[in-house]
N, C-alpha and C positions, 0 to 999 in steps of 0.2 A: 503493499499498499503505499503511495506517495504521500509523504508528510514530512514535516518540518517543526522544530521547536521554536516556541516564543514565550516570551514572559506573558503573564495574565494581565499585566497593566498596559499591554500594547493591543490588546483585542478591542474591536470596535463592533457597534451595532452593524448588522448585514454581512459581517465577516463570518468565516467558518471555524469551527472549533470541534475537537474529538471530546465527547462525553460519553462514557461507558463503551468505550471502543467502536462508537457509531458518529459518522460525521453528522453536524447540527450546523443550522444556521442562527446566529446571535439575534434573539427579538429585543432583549435587554440587558444593560450592563451597568451596575452601580457598584460606588466604593463606600466604604466605612471608614470613618477617621482612626487613627491608631490610638489604641487604648492605653491604659497603665500599665500592663504587662503584655504586649503583643505589637505587630504590626499592622498596617492597614490591610483589610479584607475586602475582596471584590466578589459580588454576586452576579452570577451569569444565567440567565433564563433564554433556552434556545429551543429549537424544532429539529427534530430529525430529517435531513435533505429527502432520505429516500422512504421512511416509514411514517413521518408526522407525527411522532411521540414527542411529547414535551419533556424535556429534561432540566435539570439546573445543576448549579456547581458553585460552590463557595470555596475560595481558596487565597491565600496570601498574596499581595499584588506581586512580590518578587518571585512568586512560585513559576516553574516552567510547565508548560501544557503542551500538547501535541496539535496541530493545525494541519488539517488534509489539504492536499492540493487538488482541488477539483477543475477538471477541465471542461470550458464551454466549448461545445463544438456544434457545426452546422451539418445537417443531413438533408436527404431529399427522399420524399416519401417515393416509393417504386410502386407498391401494390397495397391494398385494404382488403382484409379478409375477415369479416365479423369483428370480434375484439382485438385483433391483432393487425399488425402492419410491417411490412418489410421497410427498412431504411437504409439509403446508401450514405456512408459518410462520405462528405465532399473533399476531404482530403486524402484519405486512403484509398476510398471507392469499396470499402469493405461495406457488406451488406449484413444488415442487423435486424433481428424480428424484436418487435417490441408490443406491450400491450398499450391499447389507446386509452389514455386516462378519461375519467368521466367528463363529459361537458365539451369532450374536442370531436370534431368532425373532420379529420384529414383526408385530402385529396391526392390522387397521384399526380406528380410532378410539383408539389407543393414543398418550400424549403420551411424546416424545422430546425430550430436551436434547441438543444439538450445537454445535459449534464453528465459526465463520466466520472468514475472513479473507480479503478480496477474494473470488474464485469458488472457493476452497477450503473444503471442508466435511468435518466428521468428527463421528459420532455418539460421545458421552461414554458 
Protein backbone atom coordinates (compact mmCIF):
# COMPACT_ATOMS: atom_id res chain seq x y z
CA UNK A 1 0.00 0.00 0.00
CA UNK A 2 1.40 3.38 -1.00
CA UNK A 3 1.58 5.61 2.07
CA UNK A 4 3.80 8.12 3.84
CA UNK A 5 4.23 9.34 7.41
CA UNK A 6 3.24 12.81 8.62
CA UNK A 7 2.80 14.51 11.95
CA UNK A 8 -0.78 14.91 13.15
CA UNK A 9 -0.35 18.72 13.27
CA UNK A 10 0.17 18.73 9.46
CA UNK A 11 -3.27 17.22 8.71
CA UNK A 12 -6.05 19.34 7.20
CA UNK A 13 -9.75 18.93 6.46
CA UNK A 14 -10.26 17.22 3.09
CA UNK A 15 -6.91 15.39 3.28
CA UNK A 16 -6.52 11.61 3.60
CA UNK A 17 -5.40 9.68 6.69
CA UNK A 18 -5.16 6.02 7.74
CA UNK A 19 -7.40 5.13 10.71
CA UNK A 20 -7.66 1.45 11.72
CA UNK A 21 -5.69 0.51 8.55
CA UNK A 22 -8.44 2.07 6.41
CA UNK A 23 -7.98 5.11 4.15
CA UNK A 24 -10.26 7.94 5.31
CA UNK A 25 -10.96 11.53 4.28
CA UNK A 26 -10.86 14.08 7.12
CA UNK A 27 -14.20 15.79 7.84
CA UNK A 28 -13.12 17.82 10.89
CA UNK A 29 -9.86 18.56 12.68
CA UNK A 30 -9.57 20.30 16.04
CA UNK A 31 -6.83 20.79 18.61
CA UNK A 32 -6.90 21.24 22.38
CA UNK A 33 -4.40 23.41 24.20
CA UNK A 34 -1.60 21.75 26.17
CA UNK A 35 -2.54 20.98 29.74
CA UNK A 36 -0.63 20.92 32.99
CA UNK A 37 0.73 17.41 32.40
CA UNK A 38 0.86 16.93 28.67
CA UNK A 39 1.11 18.18 25.16
CA UNK A 40 -1.57 19.52 22.83
CA UNK A 41 -3.97 16.92 21.48
CA UNK A 42 -5.68 16.74 18.09
CA UNK A 43 -9.07 15.19 17.39
CA UNK A 44 -9.75 13.97 13.86
CA UNK A 45 -13.19 12.96 12.59
CA UNK A 46 -13.04 11.10 9.27
CA UNK A 47 -15.09 8.99 6.88
CA UNK A 48 -13.81 5.87 5.08
CA UNK A 49 -13.08 6.53 1.41
CA UNK A 50 -14.18 3.12 0.16
CA UNK A 51 -16.59 1.91 2.90
CA UNK A 52 -18.19 5.19 4.10
CA UNK A 53 -17.89 4.39 7.84
CA UNK A 54 -17.20 7.19 10.32
CA UNK A 55 -14.01 6.93 12.36
CA UNK A 56 -12.29 9.17 14.89
CA UNK A 57 -8.75 9.58 16.15
CA UNK A 58 -7.30 11.43 19.14
CA UNK A 59 -3.50 11.82 19.21
CA UNK A 60 -0.84 14.28 20.42
CA UNK A 61 -0.11 16.81 17.67
CA UNK A 62 3.54 15.71 17.45
CA UNK A 63 2.66 12.01 16.92
CA UNK A 64 3.39 10.39 13.56
CA UNK A 65 0.52 8.97 11.49
CA UNK A 66 0.28 7.20 8.14
CA UNK A 67 -1.26 9.04 5.18
CA UNK A 68 -2.33 6.99 2.12
CA UNK A 69 -1.35 8.09 -1.36
CA UNK A 70 -4.60 7.80 -3.30
CA UNK A 71 -4.37 8.30 -7.05
CA UNK A 72 -7.03 10.24 -8.94
CA UNK A 73 -7.42 8.77 -12.44
CA UNK A 74 -9.49 9.23 -15.58
CA UNK A 75 -11.33 6.41 -17.33
CA UNK A 76 -13.72 5.92 -20.21
CA UNK A 77 -16.83 3.75 -19.97
CA UNK A 78 -16.56 0.93 -22.53
CA UNK A 79 -19.80 -0.92 -21.77
CA UNK A 80 -22.61 -1.05 -19.21
CA UNK A 81 -24.16 -4.37 -18.17
CA UNK A 82 -26.82 -4.23 -15.44
CA UNK A 83 -25.13 -3.09 -12.22
CA UNK A 84 -21.56 -3.43 -13.60
CA UNK A 85 -19.56 -1.46 -16.13
CA UNK A 86 -16.32 -1.88 -18.02
CA UNK A 87 -13.99 1.08 -17.59
CA UNK A 88 -10.79 1.69 -19.57
CA UNK A 89 -8.01 3.64 -17.84
CA UNK A 90 -7.00 6.52 -20.14
CA UNK A 91 -3.29 6.31 -19.19
CA UNK A 92 -2.58 2.57 -19.20
CA UNK A 93 -5.51 1.41 -21.40
CA UNK A 94 -6.22 -1.28 -18.79
CA UNK A 95 -9.85 -2.48 -18.67
CA UNK A 96 -11.46 -2.61 -15.23
CA UNK A 97 -14.85 -3.98 -14.16
CA UNK A 98 -16.54 -1.77 -11.56
CA UNK A 99 -19.91 -1.67 -9.83
CA UNK A 100 -22.12 1.25 -10.77
CA UNK A 101 -22.73 3.40 -7.67
CA UNK A 102 -26.31 4.25 -6.66
CA UNK A 103 -27.65 7.32 -8.40
CA UNK A 104 -25.18 7.09 -11.31
CA UNK A 105 -26.21 6.34 -14.88
CA UNK A 106 -23.05 6.03 -17.01
CA UNK A 107 -23.23 5.72 -20.77
CA UNK A 108 -20.64 4.21 -23.14
CA UNK A 109 -17.88 6.64 -24.25
CA UNK A 110 -18.42 8.81 -21.14
CA UNK A 111 -15.28 9.94 -19.27
CA UNK A 112 -15.30 9.27 -15.52
CA UNK A 113 -12.93 10.24 -12.71
CA UNK A 114 -12.14 7.59 -10.09
CA UNK A 115 -9.92 7.05 -7.03
CA UNK A 116 -7.51 4.10 -6.79
CA UNK A 117 -5.53 2.68 -3.88
CA UNK A 118 -4.02 -0.77 -4.42
CA UNK A 119 -6.92 -2.83 -5.83
CA UNK A 120 -9.68 -0.63 -4.40
CA UNK A 121 -11.45 1.78 -6.73
CA UNK A 122 -14.28 4.27 -6.32
CA UNK A 123 -16.00 6.57 -8.80
CA UNK A 124 -15.87 10.24 -7.79
